[in-house]
PQR file of N, CA, C, O and H, with PARSE charges and radii, in Angstrom:
ATOM      1  N   MET A   1      84.886 112.646  89.462 -0.4000 1.5000
ATOM      2  CA  MET A   1      86.331 112.681  89.613 -0.0000 2.0000
ATOM      3  C   MET A   1      86.854 111.263  89.759  0.5500 1.7000
ATOM      4  O   MET A   1      86.275 110.443  90.472 -0.5500 1.4000
ATOM      5  N   HIS A   2      87.914 110.995  89.101 -0.4000 1.5000
ATOM      6  CA  HIS A   2      88.588 109.708  89.167 -0.0000 2.0000
ATOM      7  C   HIS A   2      87.751 108.597  88.526  0.5500 1.7000
ATOM      8  O   HIS A   2      88.101 107.423  88.648 -0.5500 1.4000
ATOM      9  H   HIS A   2      88.384 111.661  88.522  0.4000 1.0000
ATOM     10  N   CYS A   3      86.652 108.945  87.845 -0.4000 1.5000
ATOM     11  CA  CYS A   3      85.793 107.920  87.248 -0.0000 2.0000
ATOM     12  C   CYS A   3      86.449 107.266  86.042  0.5500 1.7000
ATOM     13  O   CYS A   3      86.058 106.167  85.649 -0.5500 1.4000
ATOM     14  H   CYS A   3      86.368 109.899  87.745  0.4000 1.0000
ATOM     15  N   ASP A   4      87.431 107.916  85.452 -0.4000 1.5000
ATOM     16  CA  ASP A   4      88.127 107.336  84.313 -0.0000 2.0000
ATOM     17  C   ASP A   4      89.342 106.520  84.731  0.5500 1.7000
ATOM     18  O   ASP A   4      90.099 106.044  83.885 -0.5500 1.4000
ATOM     19  H   ASP A   4      87.749 108.809  85.771  0.4000 1.0000
ATOM     20  N   GLY A   5      89.527 106.359  86.045 -0.4000 1.5000
ATOM     21  CA  GLY A   5      90.656 105.580  86.546 -0.0000 2.0000
ATOM     22  C   GLY A   5      91.923 106.387  86.714  0.5500 1.7000
ATOM     23  O   GLY A   5      92.944 105.861  87.156 -0.5500 1.4000
ATOM     24  H   GLY A   5      88.912 106.746  86.733  0.4000 1.0000
ATOM     25  N   ILE A   6      91.868 107.642  86.372 -0.4000 1.5000
ATOM     26  CA  ILE A   6      93.031 108.521  86.487 -0.0000 2.0000
ATOM     27  C   ILE A   6      92.640 109.716  87.351  0.5500 1.7000
ATOM     28  O   ILE A   6      91.633 110.375  87.095 -0.5500 1.4000
ATOM     29  H   ILE A   6      91.038 108.070  86.014  0.4000 1.0000
ATOM     30  N   LEU A   7      93.429 109.981  88.352 -0.4000 1.5000
ATOM     31  CA  LEU A   7      93.183 111.146  89.200 -0.0000 2.0000
ATOM     32  C   LEU A   7      94.103 112.264  88.727  0.5500 1.7000
ATOM     33  O   LEU A   7      95.296 112.275  89.032 -0.5500 1.4000
ATOM     34  H   LEU A   7      94.247 109.445  88.560  0.4000 1.0000
ATOM     35  N   HIS A   8      93.540 113.190  87.989 -0.4000 1.5000
ATOM     36  CA  HIS A   8      94.305 114.315  87.477 -0.0000 2.0000
ATOM     37  C   HIS A   8      94.633 115.279  88.618  0.5500 1.7000
ATOM     38  O   HIS A   8      93.929 115.326  89.627 -0.5500 1.4000
ATOM     39  H   HIS A   8      92.571 113.182  87.741  0.4000 1.0000
ATOM     40  N   GLU A   9      95.686 116.027  88.447 -0.4000 1.5000
ATOM     41  CA  GLU A   9      96.122 116.969  89.481 -0.0000 2.0000
ATOM     42  C   GLU A   9      95.015 117.974  89.816  0.5500 1.7000
ATOM     43  O   GLU A   9      94.812 118.306  90.983 -0.5500 1.4000
ATOM     44  H   GLU A   9      96.257 115.989  87.627  0.4000 1.0000
ATOM     45  N   LYS A  10      94.306 118.454  88.803 -0.4000 1.5000
ATOM     46  CA  LYS A  10      93.222 119.407  89.040 -0.0000 2.0000
ATOM     47  C   LYS A  10      92.088 118.756  89.830  0.5500 1.7000
ATOM     48  O   LYS A  10      91.458 119.410  90.661 -0.5500 1.4000
ATOM     49  H   LYS A  10      94.471 118.184  87.854  0.4000 1.0000
ATOM     50  N   GLU A  11      91.822 117.471  89.576 -0.4000 1.5000
ATOM     51  CA  GLU A  11      90.791 116.762  90.327 -0.0000 2.0000
ATOM     52  C   GLU A  11      91.186 116.635  91.791  0.5500 1.7000
ATOM     53  O   GLU A  11      90.366 116.858  92.681 -0.5500 1.4000
ATOM     54  H   GLU A  11      92.333 116.940  88.900  0.4000 1.0000
ATOM     55  N   ALA A  12      92.431 116.279  92.037 -0.4000 1.5000
ATOM     56  CA  ALA A  12      92.906 116.134  93.415 -0.0000 2.0000
ATOM     57  C   ALA A  12      92.812 117.464  94.161  0.5500 1.7000
ATOM     58  O   ALA A  12      92.403 117.498  95.322 -0.5500 1.4000
ATOM     59  H   ALA A  12      93.097 116.098  91.313  0.4000 1.0000
ATOM     60  N   LYS A  13      93.186 118.548  93.504 -0.4000 1.5000
ATOM     61  CA  LYS A  13      93.103 119.863  94.136 -0.0000 2.0000
ATOM     62  C   LYS A  13      91.649 120.241  94.410  0.5500 1.7000
ATOM     63  O   LYS A  13      91.341 120.829  95.447 -0.5500 1.4000
ATOM     64  H   LYS A  13      93.519 118.520  92.562  0.4000 1.0000
ATOM     65  N   ALA A  14      90.764 119.904  93.485 -0.4000 1.5000
ATOM     66  CA  ALA A  14      89.337 120.200  93.682 -0.0000 2.0000
ATOM     67  C   ALA A  14      88.784 119.410  94.856  0.5500 1.7000
ATOM     68  O   ALA A  14      88.018 119.942  95.660 -0.5500 1.4000
ATOM     69  H   ALA A  14      91.015 119.426  92.643  0.4000 1.0000
ATOM     70  N   ILE A  15      89.167 118.141  94.960 -0.4000 1.5000
ATOM     71  CA  ILE A  15      88.722 117.310  96.084 -0.0000 2.0000
ATOM     72  C   ILE A  15      89.214 117.901  97.398  0.5500 1.7000
ATOM     73  O   ILE A  15      88.455 117.998  98.361 -0.5500 1.4000
ATOM     74  H   ILE A  15      89.789 117.709  94.307  0.4000 1.0000
ATOM     75  N   GLN A  16      90.476 118.295  97.438 -0.4000 1.5000
ATOM     76  CA  GLN A  16      91.034 118.867  98.659 -0.0000 2.0000
ATOM     77  C   GLN A  16      90.326 120.167  99.031  0.5500 1.7000
ATOM     78  O   GLN A  16      90.061 120.406 100.209 -0.5500 1.4000
ATOM     79  H   GLN A  16      91.093 118.216  96.655  0.4000 1.0000
ATOM     80  N   GLN A  17      90.017 121.003  98.053 -0.4000 1.5000
ATOM     81  CA  GLN A  17      89.342 122.266  98.329 -0.0000 2.0000
ATOM     82  C   GLN A  17      87.922 122.030  98.833  0.5500 1.7000
ATOM     83  O   GLN A  17      87.479 122.690  99.773 -0.5500 1.4000
ATOM     84  H   GLN A  17      90.232 120.809  97.096  0.4000 1.0000
ATOM     85  N   ILE A  18      87.211 121.098  98.216 -0.4000 1.5000
ATOM     86  CA  ILE A  18      85.850 120.775  98.660 -0.0000 2.0000
ATOM     87  C   ILE A  18      85.877 120.247 100.088  0.5500 1.7000
ATOM     88  O   ILE A  18      85.026 120.606 100.902 -0.5500 1.4000
ATOM     89  H   ILE A  18      87.571 120.562  97.452  0.4000 1.0000
ATOM     90  N   ALA A  19      86.849 119.397 100.393 -0.4000 1.5000
ATOM     91  CA  ALA A  19      86.964 118.831 101.743 -0.0000 2.0000
ATOM     92  C   ALA A  19      87.216 119.928 102.775  0.5500 1.7000
ATOM     93  O   ALA A  19      86.635 119.901 103.860 -0.5500 1.4000
ATOM     94  H   ALA A  19      87.541 119.105  99.732  0.4000 1.0000
ATOM     95  N   ILE A  20      88.071 120.883 102.450 -0.4000 1.5000
ATOM     96  CA  ILE A  20      88.343 121.997 103.367 -0.0000 2.0000
ATOM     97  C   ILE A  20      87.074 122.809 103.591  0.5500 1.7000
ATOM     98  O   ILE A  20      86.762 123.178 104.723 -0.5500 1.4000
ATOM     99  H   ILE A  20      88.543 120.904 101.568  0.4000 1.0000
ATOM    100  N   GLU A  21      86.343 123.086 102.519 -0.4000 1.5000
ATOM    101  CA  GLU A  21      85.103 123.850 102.646 -0.0000 2.0000
ATOM    102  C   GLU A  21      84.050 123.103 103.465  0.5500 1.7000
ATOM    103  O   GLU A  21      83.191 123.718 104.096 -0.5500 1.4000
ATOM    104  H   GLU A  21      86.596 122.786 101.599  0.4000 1.0000
ATOM    105  N   MET A  22      84.126 121.768 103.447 -0.4000 1.5000
ATOM    106  CA  MET A  22      83.197 120.953 104.241 -0.0000 2.0000
ATOM    107  C   MET A  22      83.667 120.823 105.689  0.5500 1.7000
ATOM    108  O   MET A  22      82.950 120.272 106.524 -0.5500 1.4000
ATOM    109  H   MET A  22      84.824 121.268 102.934  0.4000 1.0000
ATOM    110  N   GLY A  23      84.857 121.322 105.991 -0.4000 1.5000
ATOM    111  CA  GLY A  23      85.388 121.258 107.345 -0.0000 2.0000
ATOM    112  C   GLY A  23      86.094 119.948 107.655  0.5500 1.7000
ATOM    113  O   GLY A  23      86.301 119.614 108.822 -0.5500 1.4000
ATOM    114  H   GLY A  23      85.440 121.770 105.313  0.4000 1.0000
ATOM    115  N   LEU A  24      86.464 119.205 106.617 -0.4000 1.5000
ATOM    116  CA  LEU A  24      87.179 117.945 106.829 -0.0000 2.0000
ATOM    117  C   LEU A  24      88.670 118.203 106.982  0.5500 1.7000
ATOM    118  O   LEU A  24      89.208 119.182 106.467 -0.5500 1.4000
ATOM    119  H   LEU A  24      86.296 119.477 105.670  0.4000 1.0000
ATOM    120  N   ASN A  25      89.314 117.311 107.693 -0.4000 1.5000
ATOM    121  CA  ASN A  25      90.743 117.436 107.956 -0.0000 2.0000
ATOM    122  C   ASN A  25      91.533 117.254 106.657  0.5500 1.7000
ATOM    123  O   ASN A  25      91.362 116.245 105.973 -0.5500 1.4000
ATOM    124  H   ASN A  25      88.877 116.515 108.112  0.4000 1.0000
ATOM    125  N   PRO A  26      92.391 118.210 106.308 -0.5600 1.5000
ATOM    126  CA  PRO A  26      93.185 118.101 105.078  0.2800 2.0000
ATOM    127  C   PRO A  26      94.116 116.888 105.063  0.5500 1.7000
ATOM    128  O   PRO A  26      94.345 116.301 104.005 -0.5500 1.4000
ATOM    129  N   ASN A  27      94.652 116.508 106.221 -0.4000 1.5000
ATOM    130  CA  ASN A  27      95.536 115.339 106.269 -0.0000 2.0000
ATOM    131  C   ASN A  27      94.765 114.060 105.986  0.5500 1.7000
ATOM    132  O   ASN A  27      95.257 113.175 105.287 -0.5500 1.4000
ATOM    133  H   ASN A  27      94.466 116.985 107.080  0.4000 1.0000
ATOM    134  N   ALA A  28      93.559 113.963 106.530 -0.4000 1.5000
ATOM    135  CA  ALA A  28      92.730 112.787 106.275 -0.0000 2.0000
ATOM    136  C   ALA A  28      92.348 112.736 104.796  0.5500 1.7000
ATOM    137  O   ALA A  28      92.325 111.664 104.191 -0.5500 1.4000
ATOM    138  H   ALA A  28      93.159 114.682 107.098  0.4000 1.0000
ATOM    139  N   THR A  29      92.055 113.879 104.230 -0.4000 1.5000
ATOM    140  CA  THR A  29      91.695 113.931 102.816 -0.0000 2.0000
ATOM    141  C   THR A  29      92.863 113.474 101.955  0.5500 1.7000
ATOM    142  O   THR A  29      92.678 112.721 100.999 -0.5500 1.4000
ATOM    143  H   THR A  29      92.073 114.749 104.722  0.4000 1.0000
ATOM    144  N   LYS A  30      94.057 113.926 102.292 -0.4000 1.5000
ATOM    145  CA  LYS A  30      95.253 113.507 101.538 -0.0000 2.0000
ATOM    146  C   LYS A  30      95.446 111.994 101.655  0.5500 1.7000
ATOM    147  O   LYS A  30      95.798 111.327 100.682 -0.5500 1.4000
ATOM    148  H   LYS A  30      94.207 114.537 103.069  0.4000 1.0000
ATOM    149  N   ARG A  31      95.214 111.469 102.842 -0.4000 1.5000
ATOM    150  CA  ARG A  31      95.353 110.024 103.048 -0.0000 2.0000
ATOM    151  C   ARG A  31      94.339 109.254 102.195  0.5500 1.7000
ATOM    152  O   ARG A  31      94.670 108.219 101.617 -0.5500 1.4000
ATOM    153  H   ARG A  31      94.928 112.011 103.632  0.4000 1.0000
ATOM    154  N   ILE A  32      93.115 109.757 102.120 -0.4000 1.5000
ATOM    155  CA  ILE A  32      92.087 109.115 101.307 -0.0000 2.0000
ATOM    156  C   ILE A  32      92.482 109.139  99.835  0.5500 1.7000
ATOM    157  O   ILE A  32      92.316 108.143  99.130 -0.5500 1.4000
ATOM    158  H   ILE A  32      92.845 110.598 102.590  0.4000 1.0000
ATOM    159  N   LEU A  33      92.998 110.264  99.371 -0.4000 1.5000
ATOM    160  CA  LEU A  33      93.446 110.347  97.981 -0.0000 2.0000
ATOM    161  C   LEU A  33      94.572 109.348  97.706  0.5500 1.7000
ATOM    162  O   LEU A  33      94.610 108.734  96.639 -0.5500 1.4000
ATOM    163  H   LEU A  33      93.133 111.073  99.943  0.4000 1.0000
ATOM    164  N   ASP A  34      95.478 109.187  98.655 -0.4000 1.5000
ATOM    165  CA  ASP A  34      96.554 108.200  98.504 -0.0000 2.0000
ATOM    166  C   ASP A  34      95.990 106.787  98.451  0.5500 1.7000
ATOM    167  O   ASP A  34      96.437 105.968  97.648 -0.5500 1.4000
ATOM    168  H   ASP A  34      95.447 109.686  99.521  0.4000 1.0000
ATOM    169  N   LEU A  35      95.005 106.498  99.308 -0.4000 1.5000
ATOM    170  CA  LEU A  35      94.374 105.177  99.303 -0.0000 2.0000
ATOM    171  C   LEU A  35      93.641 104.922  97.981  0.5500 1.7000
ATOM    172  O   LEU A  35      93.672 103.811  97.452 -0.5500 1.4000
ATOM    173  H   LEU A  35      94.642 107.163  99.960  0.4000 1.0000
ATOM    174  N   MET A  36      92.989 105.952  97.456 -0.4000 1.5000
ATOM    175  CA  MET A  36      92.309 105.821  96.165 -0.0000 2.0000
ATOM    176  C   MET A  36      93.309 105.496  95.066  0.5500 1.7000
ATOM    177  O   MET A  36      93.050 104.661  94.200 -0.5500 1.4000
ATOM    178  H   MET A  36      92.963 106.855  97.885  0.4000 1.0000
ATOM    179  N   HIS A  37      94.446 106.163  95.114 -0.4000 1.5000
ATOM    180  CA  HIS A  37      95.482 105.945  94.094 -0.0000 2.0000
ATOM    181  C   HIS A  37      96.016 104.515  94.138  0.5500 1.7000
ATOM    182  O   HIS A  37      96.304 103.926  93.096 -0.5500 1.4000
ATOM    183  H   HIS A  37      94.656 106.842  95.818  0.4000 1.0000
ATOM    184  N   LYS A  38      96.149 103.957  95.339 -0.4000 1.5000
ATOM    185  CA  LYS A  38      96.709 102.618  95.510 -0.0000 2.0000
ATOM    186  C   LYS A  38      95.679 101.508  95.279  0.5500 1.7000
ATOM    187  O   LYS A  38      96.052 100.371  94.989 -0.5500 1.4000
ATOM    188  H   LYS A  38      95.915 104.435  96.186  0.4000 1.0000
ATOM    189  N   ALA A  39      94.397 101.826  95.405 -0.4000 1.5000
ATOM    190  CA  ALA A  39      93.349 100.816  95.248 -0.0000 2.0000
ATOM    191  C   ALA A  39      93.250 100.398  93.779  0.5500 1.7000
ATOM    192  O   ALA A  39      93.397 101.235  92.888 -0.5500 1.4000
ATOM    193  H   ALA A  39      94.094 102.750  95.640  0.4000 1.0000
ATOM    194  N   PRO A  40      93.003  99.126  93.523 -0.5600 1.5000
ATOM    195  CA  PRO A  40      92.958  98.653  92.136  0.2800 2.0000
ATOM    196  C   PRO A  40      91.818  99.263  91.322  0.5500 1.7000
ATOM    197  O   PRO A  40      91.950  99.424  90.109 -0.5500 1.4000
ATOM    198  N   ASN A  41      90.715  99.600  91.961 -0.4000 1.5000
ATOM    199  CA  ASN A  41      89.591 100.182  91.225 -0.0000 2.0000
ATOM    200  C   ASN A  41      89.210 101.566  91.766  0.5500 1.7000
ATOM    201  O   ASN A  41      88.129 102.074  91.465 -0.5500 1.4000
ATOM    202  H   ASN A  41      90.608  99.469  92.947  0.4000 1.0000
ATOM    203  N   ALA A  42      90.082 102.167  92.552 -0.4000 1.5000
ATOM    204  CA  ALA A  42      89.892 103.506  93.142 -0.0000 2.0000
ATOM    205  C   ALA A  42      88.735 103.562  94.125  0.5500 1.7000
ATOM    206  O   ALA A  42      88.329 104.649  94.536 -0.5500 1.4000
ATOM    207  H   ALA A  42      90.959 101.755  92.797  0.4000 1.0000
ATOM    208  N   MET A  43      88.201 102.418  94.508 -0.4000 1.5000
ATOM    209  CA  MET A  43      87.104 102.373  95.474 -0.0000 2.0000
ATOM    210  C   MET A  43      87.682 102.069  96.849  0.5500 1.7000
ATOM    211  O   MET A  43      88.585 101.246  96.996 -0.5500 1.4000
ATOM    212  H   MET A  43      88.531 101.535  94.174  0.4000 1.0000
ATOM    213  N   ILE A  44      87.139 102.752  97.852 -0.4000 1.5000
ATOM    214  CA  ILE A  44      87.590 102.558  99.224 -0.0000 2.0000
ATOM    215  C   ILE A  44      86.411 102.041 100.035  0.5500 1.7000
ATOM    216  O   ILE A  44      85.289 102.532  99.909 -0.5500 1.4000
ATOM    217  H   ILE A  44      86.405 103.420  97.733  0.4000 1.0000
ATOM    218  N   ASN A  45      86.679 101.057 100.858 -0.4000 1.5000
ATOM    219  CA  ASN A  45      85.650 100.514 101.729 -0.0000 2.0000
ATOM    220  C   ASN A  45      85.090 101.641 102.593  0.5500 1.7000
ATOM    221  O   ASN A  45      85.862 102.390 103.192 -0.5500 1.4000
ATOM    222  H   ASN A  45      87.590 100.659 100.960  0.4000 1.0000
ATOM    223  N   PRO A  46      83.760 101.780 102.671 -0.5600 1.5000
ATOM    224  CA  PRO A  46      83.167 102.869 103.459  0.2800 2.0000
ATOM    225  C   PRO A  46      83.591 102.858 104.927  0.5500 1.7000
ATOM    226  O   PRO A  46      83.747 103.919 105.532 -0.5500 1.4000
ATOM    227  N   LYS A  47      83.779 101.671 105.505 -0.4000 1.5000
ATOM    228  CA  LYS A  47      84.207 101.597 106.900 -0.0000 2.0000
ATOM    229  C   LYS A  47      85.613 102.162 107.064  0.5500 1.7000
ATOM    230  O   LYS A  47      85.901 102.842 108.049 -0.5500 1.4000
ATOM    231  H   LYS A  47      83.652 100.809 105.013  0.4000 1.0000
ATOM    232  N   LEU A  48      86.487 101.884 106.103 -0.4000 1.5000
ATOM    233  CA  LEU A  48      87.841 102.434 106.142 -0.0000 2.0000
ATOM    234  C   LEU A  48      87.801 103.954 105.967  0.5500 1.7000
ATOM    235  O   LEU A  48      88.543 104.683 106.625 -0.5500 1.4000
ATOM    236  H   LEU A  48      86.253 101.332 105.302  0.4000 1.0000
ATOM    237  N   LEU A  49      86.951 104.409 105.096 -0.4000 1.5000
ATOM    238  CA  LEU A  49      86.804 105.844 104.868 -0.0000 2.0000
ATOM    239  C   LEU A  49      86.402 106.563 106.153  0.5500 1.7000
ATOM    240  O   LEU A  49      86.995 107.579 106.514 -0.5500 1.4000
ATOM    241  H   LEU A  49      86.348 103.817 104.561  0.4000 1.0000
ATOM    242  N   LEU A  50      85.402 106.036 106.832 -0.4000 1.5000
ATOM    243  CA  LEU A  50      84.975 106.631 108.103 -0.0000 2.0000
ATOM    244  C   LEU A  50      86.072 106.555 109.153  0.5500 1.7000
ATOM    245  O   LEU A  50      86.274 107.500 109.916 -0.5500 1.4000
ATOM    246  H   LEU A  50      84.920 105.211 106.539  0.4000 1.0000
ATOM    247  N   LYS A  51      86.781 105.433 109.191 -0.4000 1.5000
ATOM    248  CA  LYS A  51      87.856 105.249 110.174 -0.0000 2.0000
ATOM    249  C   LYS A  51      88.946 106.312 109.999  0.5500 1.7000
ATOM    250  O   LYS A  51      89.445 106.865 110.979 -0.5500 1.4000
ATOM    251  H   LYS A  51      86.616 104.665 108.572  0.4000 1.0000
ATOM    252  N   VAL A  52      89.306 106.588 108.759 -0.4000 1.5000
ATOM    253  CA  VAL A  52      90.362 107.570 108.499 -0.0000 2.0000
ATOM    254  C   VAL A  52      89.950 108.940 109.034  0.5500 1.7000
ATOM    255  O   VAL A  52      90.763 109.623 109.658 -0.5500 1.4000
ATOM    256  H   VAL A  52      88.901 106.138 107.963  0.4000 1.0000
ATOM    257  N   PHE A  53      88.713 109.351 108.804 -0.4000 1.5000
ATOM    258  CA  PHE A  53      88.279 110.663 109.275 -0.0000 2.0000
ATOM    259  C   PHE A  53      88.055 110.668 110.782  0.5500 1.7000
ATOM    260  O   PHE A  53      88.281 111.689 111.431 -0.5500 1.4000
ATOM    261  H   PHE A  53      88.053 108.797 108.297  0.4000 1.0000
ATOM    262  N   GLN A  54      87.613 109.543 111.354 -0.4000 1.5000
ATOM    263  CA  GLN A  54      87.406 109.486 112.797 -0.0000 2.0000
ATOM    264  C   GLN A  54      88.725 109.521 113.551  0.5500 1.7000
ATOM    265  O   GLN A  54      88.791 110.065 114.654 -0.5500 1.4000
ATOM    266  H   GLN A  54      87.429 108.714 110.827  0.4000 1.0000
ATOM    267  N   GLU A  55      89.773 108.950 112.975 -0.4000 1.5000
ATOM    268  CA  GLU A  55      91.094 108.981 113.625 -0.0000 2.0000
ATOM    269  C   GLU A  55      91.541 110.424 113.837  0.5500 1.7000
ATOM    270  O   GLU A  55      92.203 110.724 114.831 -0.5500 1.4000
ATOM    271  H   GLU A  55      89.719 108.508 112.080  0.4000 1.0000
ATOM    272  N   GLN A  56      91.195 111.302 112.936 -0.4000 1.5000
ATOM    273  CA  GLN A  56      91.610 112.690 113.020 -0.0000 2.0000
ATOM    274  C   GLN A  56      90.869 113.460 114.111  0.5500 1.7000
ATOM    275  O   GLN A  56      91.332 114.509 114.561 -0.5500 1.4000
ATOM    276  H   GLN A  56      90.657 111.058 112.129  0.4000 1.0000
ATOM    277  N   HIS A  57      89.722 112.940 114.534 -0.4000 1.5000
ATOM    278  CA  HIS A  57      88.926 113.618 115.565 -0.0000 2.0000
ATOM    279  C   HIS A  57      89.297 113.183 116.974  0.5500 1.7000
ATOM    280  O   HIS A  57      88.875 113.820 117.939 -0.5500 1.4000
ATOM    281  H   HIS A  57      89.346 112.088 114.169  0.4000 1.0000
ATOM    282  N   ASN A  58      90.071 112.123 117.117 -0.4000 1.5000
ATOM    283  CA  ASN A  58      90.455 111.636 118.446 -0.0000 2.0000
ATOM    284  C   ASN A  58      91.702 112.317 118.948  0.5500 1.7000
ATOM    285  O   ASN A  58      92.164 112.025 120.051 -0.5500 1.4000
ATOM    286  H   ASN A  58      90.414 111.606 116.333  0.4000 1.0000
TER
END
């Protein structure tokens, strides 16, 4: 997903559904998708990724 540099609507919905099934916070997942969209190469620093999900657990 997003490997072609474009995040299609179906890909975003699939990511959100997988995240819900994994028990991840939907708001954090949406934030990650927004960060991916804004990143120049769609890559997110792993530390930032963990921080976003950890913020939701506090």
